[in-house]
Structure formats: structure tokens, C-alpha cells
C-alpha positions in Angstrom: -40.2 -8.5 -12.3 -39.0 -5.1 -13.5 -36.5 -5.2 -16.4 -34.0 -3.2 -14.3 -33.8 -6.2 -11.9 -32.7 -8.5 -14.6 -29.5 -6.5 -15.5 -27.4 -8.0 -12.7 -28.4 -11.5 -13.9 -26.6 -10.9 -17.1 -23.3 -11.0 -15.1 -24.5 -13.4 -12.4 -25.2 -16.3 -14.8 -21.6 -16.7 -16.3 -20.0 -15.6 -13.0 -21.9 -18.4 -11.2 -20.9 -20.8 -13.9 -17.2 -19.9 -13.5 -17.5 -20.3 -9.7 -19.2 -23.7 -10.0 -16.8 -25.1 -12.7 -13.6 -23.8 -11.1 -14.5 -24.8 -7.5 -16.6 -27.9 -8.2 -13.7 -30.2 -8.6 -13.4 -33.3 -10.8 -16.9 -34.5 -10.0 -18.0 -32.0 -12.7 -15.7 -33.2 -15.4 -18.3 -35.1 -17.3 -20.9 -32.3 -17.3 -18.8 -29.2 -16.9 -18.8 -28.3 -20.6 -22.6 -28.5 -20.7 -23.0 -26.4 -17.5 -20.6 -23.7 -18.9 -22.6 -23.6 -22.1 -25.9 -23.5 -20.2 -24.8 -20.5 -18.1 -23.6 -18.6 -21.2 -26.9 -19.3 -23.0 -28.8 -18.2 -19.9 -27.1 -14.8 -20.1 -27.9 -14.5 -23.8 -31.6 -15.3 -23.1 -31.7 -12.6 -20.4 -30.1 -10.2 -22.8 -32.7 -11.0 -25.5 -35.6 -10.4 -22.9 -34.1 -7.0 -22.0 -33.6 -6.2 -25.6 -37.3 -6.9 -26.4 -38.3 -4.8 -23.4 -36.1 -2.0 -24.7 -37.7 -2.1 -28.1 -41.1 -1.4 -26.6 -40.0 2.0 -25.3 -39.3 5.3 -27.1 -35.8 5.9 -28.3 -35.1 8.5 -25.6 -36.5 6.4 -22.7 -34.6 3.1 -23.2 -31.8 3.4 -20.7 -32.1 1.3 -17.6 -30.2 1.6 -14.3 -29.7 -0.9 -11.5 -28.0 0.1 -8.3 -26.7 -2.9 -6.3 -24.8 -1.3 -3.5 -22.4 1.4 -2.6 -18.9 -0.1 -2.4 -17.0 2.8 -0.8 -19.4 5.5 0.7 -17.2 8.2 2.4 -17.4 11.9 2.4 -16.3 13.3 -0.9 -15.9 9.8 -2.5 -18.7 7.6 -3.7 -17.9 4.3 -5.4 -21.1 2.4 -6.5 -21.6 -1.0 -8.0 -24.3 0.0 -10.4 -25.2 -1.0 -14.0 -26.4 0.9 -16.9 -28.1 -0.6 -20.0 -28.7 1.6 -23.0 -28.6 1.1 -26.7 -24.8 1.0 -26.8 -24.3 -1.4 -24.0 -27.2 -3.6 -25.2 -25.5 -4.0 -28.6 -22.4 -5.3 -26.8 -24.4 -7.5 -24.5 -26.1 -9.3 -27.4 -22.8 -9.6 -29.3 -20.8 -10.9 -26.3 -23.4 -13.4 -25.1 -24.7 -14.5 -28.5 -21.3 -15.1 -30.2 -19.9 -16.3 -26.8 -22.6 -19.0 -26.5 -21.8 -20.2 -30.1 -18.1 -20.4 -29.2 -19.1 -22.4 -26.1 -21.0 -24.8 -28.2 -18.1 -25.1 -30.7 -15.7 -25.8 -27.8 -17.7 -28.8 -26.8 -16.4 -30.6 -29.9 -13.1 -28.8 -30.3 -12.0 -29.5 -26.7 -13.6 -33.0 -26.5 -10.4 -34.8 -25.7 -8.8 -32.2 -23.4 -8.4 -33.5 -19.8 -9.0 -30.0 -18.4 -12.1 -29.2 -20.4 -14.1 -28.3 -17.3 -11.6 -25.7 -16.3 -11.5 -24.3 -19.8 -15.3 -23.7 -19.8 -14.9 -22.1 -16.3 -12.4 -19.7 -17.8 -14.7 -19.0 -20.7 -17.5 -18.2 -18.3 -15.2 -15.9 -16.3 -14.3 -14.1 -19.5 -17.9 -13.4 -20.4 -18.7 -12.2 -16.9 -15.8 -9.8 -16.9 -16.6 -8.4 -20.4 -20.3 -7.9 -19.4 -19.2 -6.0 -16.3 -17.1 -3.8 -18.5 -19.9 -2.9 -20.9 -22.8 -2.5 -18.5 -21.0 -0.6 -15.7 -22.4 2.9 -15.1 -19.1 4.4 -14.0 -15.4 4.2 -15.0 -14.3 2.6 -11.7 -16.6 -0.4 -12.2 -15.6 -0.5 -15.8 -12.0 -0.8 -14.6 -13.0 -3.9 -12.6 -14.3 -5.6 -15.7 -11.3 -4.3 -17.7 -8.9 -6.0 -15.3 -11.1 -9.1 -15.2 -10.9 -9.4 -19.0 -7.1 -9.2 -18.7 -7.0 -11.9 -16.1 -9.3 -14.2 -18.0 -7.3 -13.7 -21.3 -4.1 -14.6 -19.4 -5.7 -17.8 -18.2 -7.1 -18.7 -21.6 -4.1 -17.8 -23.8 -1.8 -19.8 -21.6 -4.4 -22.6 -21.1 -2.0 -25.2 -22.7 0.7 -24.2 -20.2 2.7 -27.3 -20.9 3.8 -25.5 -24.0 6.5 -22.9 -23.2 5.3 -20.7 -26.2 1.8 -20.6 -24.7 3.0 -19.6 -21.2 5.2 -16.9 -22.7 2.4 -15.6 -24.9 0.1 -15.3 -21.9 2.7 -13.4 -19.9 3.4 -11.1 -22.9 -0.3 -10.3 -23.3 -0.7 -9.7 -19.6 2.4 -7.4 -19.4 1.6 -5.4 -22.5 -2.0 -4.9 -21.3 -0.7 -3.6 -18.0 0.8 -0.6 -19.8 -2.6 0.2 -21.2 -4.3 -0.4 -17.9 -2.0 2.3 -16.3 -3.5 4.7 -18.9 -7.0 3.8 -17.8 -6.2 4.2 -14.1 -4.6 7.6 -14.6 -7.6 8.7 -16.7 -9.9 7.7 -13.9 -7.8 9.7 -11.4 -7.8 12.7 -13.6 -11.6 12.4 -14.0 -12.1 12.4 -10.2 -9.8 15.4 -9.6 -11.4 17.3 -12.4 -15.1 16.4 -12.0 -15.3 15.0 -8.5 -16.9 11.7 -9.9 -16.2 8.9 -12.3 -19.9 8.1 -13.2 -20.5 8.2 -16.9 -23.4 10.7 -16.8 -21.9 13.4 -14.6 -18.5 13.1 -16.3 -19.7 13.3 -19.8 -22.1 16.1 -19.0 -19.5 18.2 -17.3 -16.9 18.2 -20.1 -17.8 21.8 -21.0 -16.6 23.0 -17.6 -13.1 21.5 -17.9 -10.1 22.9 -19.6 -9.1 21.5 -23.0 -5.7 20.5 -21.6 -7.2 18.3 -18.9 -9.6 16.8 -21.4 -6.8 16.1 -23.8 -4.8 14.4 -21.1 -7.8 12.2 -20.1 -8.5 11.4 -23.7 -4.9 10.3 -24.4 -4.9 8.1 -21.3 -8.1 6.5 -22.5 -6.6 5.9 -25.9 -3.5 4.3 -24.3 -5.9 1.9 -22.5 -7.7 1.2 -25.7 -4.4 0.5 -27.5 -3.6 -2.2 -25.0 -6.9 -4.1 -25.1 -7.6 -3.6 -28.8 -4.0 -4.3 -29.9 -3.4 -0.9 -31.6 0.0 0.6 -32.3 2.2 0.8 -30.2 0.7 -1.9 -27.9 -0.1 -4.4 -30.6 2.7 -6.9 -30.1 0.8 -9.4 -28.0 -2.0 -10.2 -30.5 -0.1 -12.6 -32.8 1.4 -14.5 -29.9 -2.1 -14.9 -28.4 -2.8 -17.5 -31.1 -1.0 -20.0 -28.9 -4.3 -20.4 -27.0 -7.0 -22.9 -28.2 -8.8 -21.7 -31.3 -12.1 -20.9 -29.5 -10.1 -18.5 -27.4 -8.8 -16.8 -30.5 -12.4 -16.4 -31.8 -13.6 -15.1 -28.5 -10.8 -12.6 -28.0 -10.7 -11.4 -31.6 -14.4 -11.3 -32.5 -16.7 -10.4 -29.6 -14.8 -9.5 -26.5 -11.4 -8.3 -25.6 -10.2 -6.4 -28.7 -13.6 -4.7 -28.9 -13.2 -3.2 -25.4 -11.0 -0.3 -26.6 -13.6 0.7 -29.3 -16.3 0.6 -26.6 -14.3 2.8 -24.3 -13.6 5.5 -26.9 -17.2 5.6 -28.1 -18.6 5.6 -24.6 -16.3 8.5 -23.8 -17.2 10.4 -27.0 -18.1 13.6 -25.2 -14.5 13.8 -23.8 -13.0 13.3 -27.2 -15.4 15.7 -28.9 -14.2 18.4 -26.5 -10.5 17.5 -27.0 -9.8 17.7 -30.8 -6.0 17.0 -30.3 -6.8 13.7 -28.5 -9.3 12.9 -31.2 -6.7 13.5 -33.9 -4.3 11.1 -32.2 -7.1 8.4 -32.1 -7.5 8.8 -35.9 -3.8 8.6 -36.5 -3.5 5.4 -34.3 -6.4 3.8 -36.1 -5.0 4.6 -39.6 -1.5 3.4 -38.8 -2.8 0.2 -37.2 -5.1 -0.4 -40.1 -2.2 -0.6 -42.6 0.2 -2.2 -40.1 -2.1 -5.1 -39.4 -3.0 -5.6 -43.0 0.7 -5.8 -44.1 1.5 -8.3 -41.3 -1.5 -10.4 -42.4 -0.1 -10.6 -46.0 3.1 -12.4 -45.0 1.9 -15.0 -42.4 1.7 -18.6 -43.4 0.2 -19.6 -40.0 -3.6 -19.4 -40.7 -4.4 -18.1 -37.3 -1.7 -15.5 -37.3 -2.9 -14.3 -40.7 -6.3 -13.8 -39.2 -4.8 -12.1 -36.2 -3.2 -9.5 -38.4 -6.6 -9.1 -40.0 -8.2 -8.4 -36.6 -5.6 -5.8 -35.9 -6.4 -4.1 -39.2 -10.1 -4.3 -38.8 -10.0 -2.9 -35.3 -7.9 -0.1 -36.8 -10.9 0.7 -39.0 -13.1 0.9 -35.9 -10.7 3.1 -34.0 -10.3 5.4 -37.0 -14.0 5.7 -37.3 -14.4 6.4 -33.5 -11.7 9.1 -33.9 -13.9 10.9 -36.5 -16.3 11.8 -33.7 -20.1 11.9 -34.3 -19.5 11.2 -38.0 -18.1 7.8 -37.3 -19.2 6.5 -33.8 -22.2 4.6 -35.2 -20.3 3.1 -38.0 -17.4 2.0 -35.7 -19.9 0.0 -33.7 -21.7 -1.3 -36.7 -18.4 -2.6 -38.2 -17.6 -4.0 -34.7 -20.8 -6.1 -34.7 -20.5 -7.3 -38.3 -16.9 -8.1 -37.7 -17.9 -10.1 -34.7 -19.9 -12.4 -37.0 -17.5 -12.9 -39.8 -14.2 -12.9 -37.8 -15.6 -15.4 -35.3 -16.7 -17.6 -38.2 -13.3 -17.3 -39.8 -11.5 -18.3 -36.6 -13.8 -21.2 -36.0 -13.3 -22.2 -39.6 -9.6 -22.1 -39.1 -10.0 -24.3 -36.0 -12.1 -26.7 -38.1 -9.3 -27.0 -40.6 -6.8 -27.6 -37.9 -9.1 -30.2 -36.4 -9.1 -32.1 -39.7 -5.3 -31.6 -40.3 -3.8 -32.9 -37.0 -3.5 -29.3 -35.6 -1.4 -28.2 -38.6 -1.5 -24.3 -39.0 0.9 -23.8 -41.9 -1.3 -22.9 -44.9 1.5 -24.1 -47.3 0.8 -27.6 -46.1 -3.0 -27.4 -46.9 -4.4 -27.1 -50.4 -7.6 -28.5 -52.0 -9.4 -28.8 -48.7 -12.7 -27.6 -50.2 -13.6 -31.1 -51.3 -12.8 -32.7 -47.9 -14.5 -30.0 -45.7 -17.4 -28.7 -47.7 -19.3 -27.1 -44.7 -16.1 -25.5 -43.4 -15.3 -24.3 -47.0 -18.7 -22.7 -47.5 -18.9 -21.0 -44.1 -15.3 -19.8 -44.2 -15.8 -18.6 -47.8 -18.9 -16.5 -46.8 -16.8 -15.0 -43.9 -14.1 -14.3 -46.5 -16.5 -12.5 -48.8 -17.9 -10.5 -45.9 -14.6 -9.2 -44.7 -13.3 -8.1 -48.1 -16.6 -6.2 -48.6 -18.2 -8.2 -51.3 -21.4 -6.5 -52.4 -24.5 -7.4 -50.4 -22.6 -9.1 -47.5 -22.1 -7.6 -44.0 -18.7 -6.1 -44.5 -19.8 -4.3 -47.6 -22.2 -2.2 -45.6 -20.2 -1.5 -42.5 -16.7 -1.0 -44.0 -18.1 1.2 -46.8 -19.7 3.4 -44.2 -16.4 3.9 -42.5 -14.7 4.8 -45.8 -17.5 7.3 -46.5 -17.2 8.8 -43.0 -13.4 9.2 -43.6 -14.0 11.2 -46.7 -16.8 13.1 -44.9 -14.2 14.4 -42.4 -13.5 17.0 -45.1 -10.4 18.9 -46.2 -7.0 17.4 -46.7 -7.4 15.2 -43.7 -10.5 13.6 -45.2 -8.8 12.8 -48.5 -5.8 11.3 -46.7 -8.0 9.2 -44.4 -10.2 8.1 -47.3 -7.1 7.0 -49.3 -5.8 5.1 -46.3 -9.1 3.2 -45.8 -9.2 2.4 -49.5 -5.7 1.1 -49.4 -6.6 -1.0 -46.4 -9.5 -2.5 -48.3 -7.2 -3.4 -51.2 -4.7 -5.1 -48.9 -7.6 -6.9 -47.0 -8.8 -8.3 -50.3 -5.3 -9.5 -51.1 -4.4 -11.3 -47.8 -7.8 -12.9 -47.3 -7.8 -14.2 -50.9 -4.4 -15.6 -50.2 -5.7 -17.4 -47.2 -8.6 -18.9 -49.2 -6.3 -20.0 -52.1 -3.6 -21.5 -49.9 -6.1 -23.4 -47.7 -9.0 -24.6 -50.0 -7.8 -24.4 -53.6 -5.0 -25.9 -55.6 -3.4 -29.4 -55.2 -3.1 -31.0 -51.8 0.3 -30.3 -50.2 0.2 -32.1 -46.9 2.9 -34.5 -46.0 3.4 -37.2 -43.3 4.6 -35.8 -40.0 7.9 -36.7 -38.3 6.3 -39.9 -37.0 5.0 -40.9 -40.4 1.4 -40.0 -39.8 -0.3 -38.4 -42.8 -3.3 -36.1 -42.1 -6.7 -37.4 -43.2 -8.8 -34.2 -43.6 -12.4 -34.6 -42.7 -15.4 -32.5 -41.8 -15.8 -31.5 -38.1 -18.7 -32.7 -35.9 -22.0 -30.9 -35.8 -21.2 -29.3 -32.5 -18.5 -27.3 -34.4 -20.2 -26.8 -37.8 -23.5 -25.6 -36.5 -22.0 -22.5 -34.8 -20.1 -21.8 -38.0 -23.3 -22.0 -40.0 -25.1 -19.6 -37.7 -22.2 -17.1 -37.8 -22.1 -17.4 -41.6 -25.8 -16.3 -41.7 -24.7 -13.2 -39.7 -21.8 -12.6 -42.1 -24.2 -12.6 -45.0 -27.3 -10.8 -43.6 -26.4 -8.7 -40.6 -25.0 -5.7 -42.5 -28.0 -5.4 -44.8 -30.4 -5.8 -41.9 -28.7 -3.0 -40.0 -28.6 -0.7 -43.1 -32.3 -0.9 -44.2 -33.8 2.4 -43.3 -30.6 3.3 -41.4 -31.9 1.0 -38.7 -28.6 0.7 -36.8 -28.0 4.4 -37.0 -31.4 5.3 -35.5 -30.8 2.6 -32.8 -27.5 4.1 -31.5 -28.0 7.8 -32.3 -29.7 8.7 -29.0 -26.5 7.5 -27.2 -23.6 8.3 -29.6 -25.1 11.2 -31.6 -24.5 11.5 -35.3 -23.3 14.0 -37.8 -23.5 13.3 -41.5 -20.5 15.6 -42.3 -19.8 17.1 -45.7 -18.5 14.4 -48.0 -16.6 15.7 -51.0 -17.5 12.5 -52.9 -20.8 10.7 -53.2 -21.6 7.3 -51.6 -21.8 5.8 -55.1 -18.3 7.0 -56.0 -17.0 5.6 -52.7 -18.6 2.2 -53.5 -17.2 2.2 -57.0 -13.7 3.0 -55.7 -14.0 0.2 -53.1 -15.1 -2.3 -55.7 -12.1 -1.3 -57.9 -9.5 -1.8 -55.1 -11.3 -5.1 -54.1 -10.9 -6.5 -57.6 -7.2 -5.3 -57.7 -6.5 -7.0 -54.3 -8.2 -10.3 -55.3 -6.5 -10.2 -58.8 -3.0 -9.7 -57.4 -3.6 -12.6 -54.9 -4.8 -14.8 -57.7 -1.8 -14.0 -59.9 0.6 -14.9 -57.1 -1.1 -17.9 -55.5 -3.9 -19.2 -57.8 -2.2 -19.6 -61.2 0.9 -21.6 -60.2 1.8 -24.2 -57.6 2.5 -23.0 -54.2 5.9 -24.0 -52.8 5.9 -26.0 -49.6 8.6 -23.7 -48.2 8.1 -20.0 -48.3 10.5 -18.2 -50.6 12.9 -15.6 -49.1 10.8 -12.7 -50.3 11.4 -9.0 -50.3 12.7 -6.9 -47.5 9.2 -5.8 -46.6 8.0 -9.4 -46.7 10.7 -10.6 -44.4 9.9 -7.7 -42.0 6.2 -8.5 -42.1 6.9 -12.1 -41.2 8.5 -10.8 -38.1 5.5 -8.5 -37.4 7.3 -5.5 -39.0 10.0 -5.9 -36.3 7.7 -4.9 -33.5 9.3 -7.4 -31.1 12.8 -6.3 -32.1 11.8 -2.6 -31.5 10.3 -3.5 -28.1 13.4 -5.4 -27.2 15.8 -2.7 -28.1 13.8 0.3 -26.8 11.9 -1.2 -23.9 13.8 -4.3 -22.7 17.4 -3.1 -23.5 16.4 0.4 -22.6 14.9 -0.7 -19.4 18.0 -2.8 -18.5 20.3 0.2 -19.1 17.9 2.5 -17.1 17.8 0.0 -14.3 21.6 -0.4 -14.2 22.0 3.4 -14.2 19.6 3.8 -11.3 21.4 1.0 -9.4 24.7 2.8 -10.0 23.3 6.1 -8.8 21.7 4.4 -5.8 24.9 2.7 -4.8 27.3 5.6 -5.4 25.2 8.6 -4.6 22.3 7.7 -2.3 24.1 4.8 -0.5 27.4 6.7 -0.7 26.0 9.7 1.2 24.2 7.5 3.8 27.1 5.1 4.3 29.7 8.0 4.3 27.7 9.9 6.9 27.4 6.7 9.0 31.2 6.0 8.7 32.1 9.6 9.6 29.9 9.5 12.7 31.3 6.1 13.6 34.9 7.4 13.3 34.1 10.5 15.3 32.4 8.5 18.0 35.3 6.1 18.1 37.7 8.9 18.7 35.5 10.5 21.4 35.1 7.2 23.1 38.9 7.1 23.8 38.5 10.1 26.1 36.3 7.9 28.3 39.0 5.5 29.5 37.9 5.1 33.2 41.0 6.6 34.8 40.5 9.3 37.4 43.8 11.0 36.7 42.7 11.5 33.0 39.5 13.0 34.1 41.3 15.3 36.6 43.7 16.4 33.8 40.7 17.1 31.4 39.0 19.1 34.2 42.2 21.0 34.9 42.6 21.8 31.2 39.0 22.9 30.9 39.3 25.2 33.9 42.6 26.6 32.5 40.8 27.4 29.1 37.9 29.1 30.9 40.3 31.2 33.0 42.3 32.2 29.9 39.2 33.1 28.0 37.9 35.2 30.9 41.2 37.1 31.2 41.3 37.7 27.5 37.8 39.1 27.4 38.6 41.6 30.2 41.7 42.7 28.4 39.7 43.4 25.3 
């Protein structure tokens, strides 16, 4: 079988799994979790086979295409269901299916006592299928199908525990906020078709030189709006923290390997458009820089372990968006950090789930403490993920994040210095909030208390179905970055698709590394001074104005409520008033006038012959008078 014929099976396996699990009924309850995991693993195996086949070809001859059928073949409009597998999409395929399979395995233990476990695994399979369609589509219209599929699956998974009002509300919030971004993608696709006459990747990206910069800027900004929605970037970031209401494996899947990475993929895949639209590219950089700091500040103030990690995800995706906005200088490093982040952030979320599993689903870190002796495997794997994300030398985050900081400085000029400073500040804050998470959770004295029913938690290590995926992800957190960096292996892998420009860095890589280590030590040191040297109070102190604002996500929900909800209400009321008074007033007034006139005219038709004779006589008299008057003139 030709390798091209296997591409569709990447999607078919989890899609079939979703169909079987969601339609098979309760007869599959006992084996549904195994079937879901098997279908996810099958997709990963197919991905590995295709990857090995790709490695056997030259760098410029690795792209594969598979045409399935033409969805809408009409004159002047061709919508095909076709797949494209190149180095960029293959990177995402391995990440999505590999980490996704590990999360499936973890979920076997984590969701063991859930009555709806079969349905949960069906939703996980659906999520994988939609994400795979998104990254292997060969045109923007099919990408949009996967894009919407990811939105649907995330809604189902975030609100899976729908008996909790907070989970149902969080799912609706994520769905609605993402609809704003989805409008951006739909408008971008329409603009592409009117500008280029197609929405296939190849023809669109090759024809950018023939379009005006204004149109390319508009397309780029609409693509960025879409990316902000899926990747939780400012100003469409408000859904991410609330999404923690879903089961922890969902948080790991959304935040590490799938949904939030879609925006980064979209920008890098559309690199030729942004390269030809510098204004749009600048906005991408600004959005990434702002979100980088925004998410880091939010992560510093959260006592909920999952929400602290959610703020971290927002910040780390900000790094990737910033790198993608740098153009060919940063495309490769954006994807490299995306992959390494997929390992250590999935490990961190699964570690958080393991802690919750042993602490009766408690998420408040101020009620943890000293868990390293009770959960040694969780402590070690979580600790390795912690070291990776703060950029400890030799671990994955050290290699990928340092490259982004170097690329920021390599932008050159004042812009390069500003972006370099922002990325260094983000690294310092990352070291602070992640050290805070480690200290509150695994160090110090135990702080847990009996719950309202008098049940005291008995922390214990999770079963092997949960710890084995955490161990595998910990290996990735330690070794992936170094493996990618040896001989610029990852750069050479992606360069044929994304291109690369080394830029003109005003500072050396050694200087950047030294500066990164200094800010890392500062961040860790401040966290140790605040949380490691003295007992942690069970109730959070009032804190500064910034701390209180960060606990409320820097007032993002308040801003949305005032500007969007209240503003929308006032706009709606104004439109209703205009509609009732102006539009309906004109229509109803015209109707009333005609009704009154017709009522008066109707009185002339009374059915009496004498009345008609008088009207005829009057009419005749008028005609005679008019005739005589005309003759006289």
C-alpha cells in the first residue's frame, strides 16, 4: 500500500472509535475505554509508519497528498476533501496521537468510577479526529471543518460533568468565545477566495505576491482573530481558566497537544501571508507579548492548581505566538516550543490530576503540603515537568524557550530589545509561579483538613495506568529539547516548509543563556522567600491590588461583562427602540393612513342609487365647468 493511502486512516481510526462508542450503547460500557484507547493508539501507529516513510525521502520530496473526493465541484468553485502530510503536519500528527494516546491510557484509571466513561472516551476520540483533520487538511475550508469539530468536542468535554452548573457554564463560555474567533477564520477564507479564487494552501500561499498588502493584512488579522480564540490569546482568553471544570485528562488534552496549539499551527501554516503583511505580523507579535505576561501574572495568584497551570498555558502559548509573529526567524522555534510544551505541560496536568486523585479531588494548593513523601512518582514526574517549563539547563524547555528569546533579540532594533526584555521577564515570572506551585503542593508541612462531612484525605500514589503515562511524558520533558537541538535537527526538519532566517542578533546566544539563568534564579529565589521559608496560611491573605486583580484573571470577565454583555444589552435595546419607533412606526403609520383613507372612501359606496346619481351629476357639472373655463382662457 502506498504511504499516501494511509493518510486518511489517521483520521478514520479515532473517528470510527467515536462512532462506535457514542452509538454502540450500554453494551460497550465494560470495554469502551479499551476500545477508545485502541483506536487512538492505532492512529499513532499509522502516524509512526508514515513518519518513518517520510524519513526515507529527501527533505524536499517528503510532502504527501491524498485526494478523497470533491465535495462541491461547480464552475468557479471547487471544494475538495483532500489531505496533505508534510513535515509541519507530521509534527502535529505525532504530538496529537502520541500524547493523546497517553492521555487515553491515563483516563482509564482516572475515570474508572465514572458511569459515563464510555461516552467520555468517545468524546476523546472525536477530539483527536477533529484535530487531525485540522492539521492534515490541504485547504482552509477543510481545515475549518476540523476547526469547528475541535470546538464541538471541547464543548462536550469541558461540560462533561454537566450535573455541575459551573461545568455547563464553562462549556458554553468556551463555545461562545471561540465562535468569535471562528468568525475571523470564516471571513479570512471568504477573503482568500475572492482574492485568489481558491482556498487550497499551495495556490493561496504561492499567490500572495499578486495581492495587495491591504487585502493580505485583512486576511492576516482575521486569521489572528481565529488563533486568539482557539489558543486563548488576548482578547479572547477568558474561557481558558473556566475550562478547568472539565475532567483533568481534558485539561491535559486541550492545553498540551490539541486545541490551544491550533492557533499556532494556523499562523505558521499561513506564514507566507504574514510575511507579505508586516502590519498583521506586528499585531501577532504584540498579541503574543501581551498574552505572555498576562497569563504569567494570572498564574502567580491562583491557588487552584489547575487554574495556575491554565495561566501557565496561556503564557507559554504567548511565547509561541510571539515567535510565530517574528516570521522566518521564529517559525521553527514556535513549533519546537509547542512540541516540548506538549510533553511537560501534559505531564504537569496529569500530575495535578494524580494529586487530586489522592486528595479527594481537592484543588486548593493551600490545603496540600508535604505530598512528596506520599506520592513519590507523582512528585518526581511533576518535578521534572516543573524544571523543564522554567528552563532548567539541559531539559526541554531550556532549549526551546531560549531559542525564542534569542529569536526575539534577533528581530533587531528597538523592537528586538523590547521583545527580548518581555521574553526574559516572562521567564522570570514563569520560574516564580511554577516554584510556588511546587512548594505549595509537595513541600512544607501537611495542611489538609477533614471536609464538611468529617472525611480527612489520605494521600496515596495513583495506579499504574496513571503513573506510566506521567513517566513517559517526563522522559519527553527531559530529553526532547536536547534531541531536537543536536545538530539543529528540528530546524532542518521543518525548514523546507516554514523557511528560516537567522536574523541579526545584537547579543550572543551565550549572553542570552546567561541572562535567562539569572532571571530564573531570581524567580525561584523570590518564590522560595515567600513560600518556602515560612508556613503557608490555609487562607490566602488579602494581597496587593495586583494580586487581587490577578485572582480575578486581571478583571477580564468584568471587562467582558461591561463592554460586551452590558454593551450588547444597550445596543440591543437601542436597536429595538429604533425598530419600534422608526421602522415599525413608518410601516404602521403608512398602514394606518391607508386604512383611514380607505375607510373614508368606503363611505361613498353606500348602495343608494340617488347618491350615485348625485355623484354622477356633480362629476358632470365639474367637467362642464372645467371645459367652459378652458375655452374662456
